[in-house]
C-alpha positions in Angstrom: 161.1 114.7 142.5 161.7 111.1 143.5 163.0 108.8 140.8 161.5 105.3 140.9 163.4 102.2 139.9 161.9 99.6 137.5 161.1 97.4 140.4 159.4 100.2 142.2 157.2 100.9 139.2 156.4 97.3 138.7 155.2 97.0 142.4 153.2 100.2 141.9 151.6 98.7 138.8 150.6 95.6 140.8 149.1 97.8 143.5 147.2 99.7 140.9 145.9 96.5 139.4 144.6 95.3 142.7 142.9 98.6 143.4 141.2 98.5 140.0 140.0 94.9 140.3 139.0 94.4 144.0 135.5 95.7 144.7 135.5 98.6 147.2 139.2 99.2 146.8 138.8 102.3 144.7 137.5 105.6 146.2 136.2 108.5 144.1 137.9 111.9 144.6 134.8 113.7 143.4 131.2 113.6 144.6 129.0 111.2 142.8 127.0 113.2 140.2 124.0 111.0 140.9 124.0 112.0 144.6 120.7 113.9 144.4 119.1 112.2 141.4 116.2 109.8 141.5 115.5 106.4 139.9 112.4 104.3 139.8 112.8 101.1 137.7 110.9 98.0 137.1 112.6 94.6 137.6 113.2 94.3 133.8 114.6 97.9 133.6 116.8 97.4 136.5 118.4 94.3 135.0 119.0 96.1 131.7 120.5 99.1 133.4 122.7 96.8 135.5 124.0 95.2 132.3 124.8 98.6 130.9 126.6 99.8 134.1 128.5 96.5 134.2 129.8 97.2 130.7 130.7 100.7 131.7 132.5 99.5 134.8 134.5 97.0 132.7 135.3 99.9 130.3 136.7 101.8 133.2 138.8 98.8 134.4 140.2 98.7 130.8 140.9 102.5 130.9 142.7 102.1 134.2 144.8 99.3 132.7 145.6 101.2 129.5 146.7 104.3 131.4 148.8 102.3 133.9 150.4 100.3 131.1 151.2 103.5 129.2 152.6 105.3 132.3 154.9 102.4 132.8 156.5 102.6 129.4 156.0 106.3 128.5 159.3 108.0 127.7 158.7 111.6 128.5 157.9 112.6 132.2 155.2 115.0 131.1 153.4 112.3 129.1 153.7 109.9 132.1 152.1 112.5 134.3 149.2 113.0 131.8 148.6 109.2 131.9 148.7 109.1 135.7 146.3 112.2 136.0 143.8 110.7 133.6 143.9 107.4 135.5 143.0 109.2 138.7 139.9 110.8 137.1 139.0 107.3 135.7 139.1 106.1 139.3 136.0 108.3 139.9 134.2 106.6 137.1 135.1 103.2 138.4 133.8 104.0 141.9 130.6 105.6 140.6 129.8 102.6 138.3 130.5 100.2 141.2 128.3 102.1 143.5 125.4 102.1 141.0 125.8 98.4 140.5 125.4 97.9 144.2 122.3 100.0 144.2 120.9 97.7 141.4 121.9 94.6 143.4 124.3 93.5 140.8 128.1 92.9 140.5 131.0 93.8 138.2 132.0 91.6 135.4 133.7 88.3 136.5 136.1 88.7 133.6 137.5 92.1 134.7 141.0 90.5 135.5 141.1 89.3 131.9 140.1 92.7 130.5 142.6 94.4 132.7 145.5 92.2 131.6 144.8 92.6 127.9 144.3 96.4 128.2 147.5 96.8 130.3 149.5 95.0 127.6 148.0 97.1 124.9 148.8 100.3 126.8 152.4 99.2 127.5 152.9 98.5 123.8 151.4 101.8 122.9 153.7 103.6 125.4 156.8 101.8 124.1 155.9 102.7 120.5 156.5 106.4 121.3 154.7 109.2 123.1 152.9 110.7 120.1 151.4 107.2 119.4 150.7 106.7 123.0 148.8 109.9 123.2 147.0 109.1 119.9 146.0 105.7 121.5 144.5 107.6 124.4 142.6 109.9 122.0 141.2 107.0 120.0 140.3 105.0 123.1 138.4 108.0 124.6 136.6 108.6 121.3 135.4 105.0 121.2 134.4 105.1 124.9 132.4 108.3 124.3 130.5 106.6 121.5 129.6 103.7 123.8 128.5 106.1 126.5 126.3 108.0 124.1 124.6 104.8 123.0 124.0 103.8 126.6 122.5 107.2 127.4 120.0 106.6 124.6 119.1 103.1 126.0 118.6 104.2 129.6 115.0 104.4 130.8 113.8 108.0 131.0 113.2 107.7 134.7 116.7 106.5 135.6 118.3 109.9 136.4 120.9 108.3 138.7 122.6 106.3 136.0 122.1 109.1 133.5 123.9 111.7 135.6 126.8 109.3 136.1 127.2 108.6 132.4 126.8 112.2 131.4 129.7 113.2 133.6 131.8 110.3 132.5 131.3 111.3 128.9 132.4 114.9 129.5 135.5 113.6 131.2 136.3 111.2 128.4 136.0 113.9 125.8 138.3 116.1 127.8 140.9 113.4 128.0 140.7 112.9 124.3 141.2 116.7 123.6 144.1 116.8 126.1 145.8 113.9 124.4 145.5 115.5 121.0 146.7 118.9 122.3 149.7 117.2 123.9 150.8 115.9 120.5 148.8 112.7 119.9 148.6 111.6 116.3 145.9 109.6 114.4 146.4 105.9 114.6 146.5 103.7 111.5 143.0 102.6 110.4 143.9 98.9 111.1 144.7 99.8 114.7 141.4 101.7 115.1 139.4 98.8 113.7 141.2 96.3 116.0 140.5 98.5 119.0 136.8 98.7 118.0 136.6 94.9 117.7 138.1 94.4 121.2 135.8 97.0 122.6 132.7 95.4 121.1 133.8 92.0 122.5 134.2 93.4 126.0 130.8 95.2 125.7 128.8 92.1 124.6 130.3 89.7 127.1 130.4 92.1 130.1 126.7 92.9 129.7 125.9 89.3 130.8 129.0 88.1 132.8 
């Protein structure tokens, strides 16, 4: 197995950031779950769904940044591999959300570079704090993401099966990532950290819906 220097890993992190932020730079490894689904929306419904999908796209940008930051500072190789594997699956979510936004004639959040930077820093700090806390951070992040996805599933118009199929698959993956992190030794984070993460998540959600 090749051993990367600190400079190599920093360059890799920069490449990952560019791929996460530049539209069209990320390719899904799995088939889009909405491939055969239908969607008939009014103009008002399409605008609302675009807002929701923009929020979810920003959430996936944040997830990419969190995993990349944690992989950079994780101490154990197996934990680093878990972070990198989860980031690959999150790439699918990123590509699916971007594709749906294009179908809705909308664009990703203009503030994604900001969200990426903040999330990368949070992930790097969590990774440096120790692997059990890093894994606990993953578990808590995925739990909160799942809650947002469930809320969005309730808000989707009933005839928008394309968006629904994407969010359902995303939610299944997020819950799997949460369980994997806990099984690997993740611990519950302090309540104050959980609350702080929730506040940041809500801020991203409210702003990304419009911008």
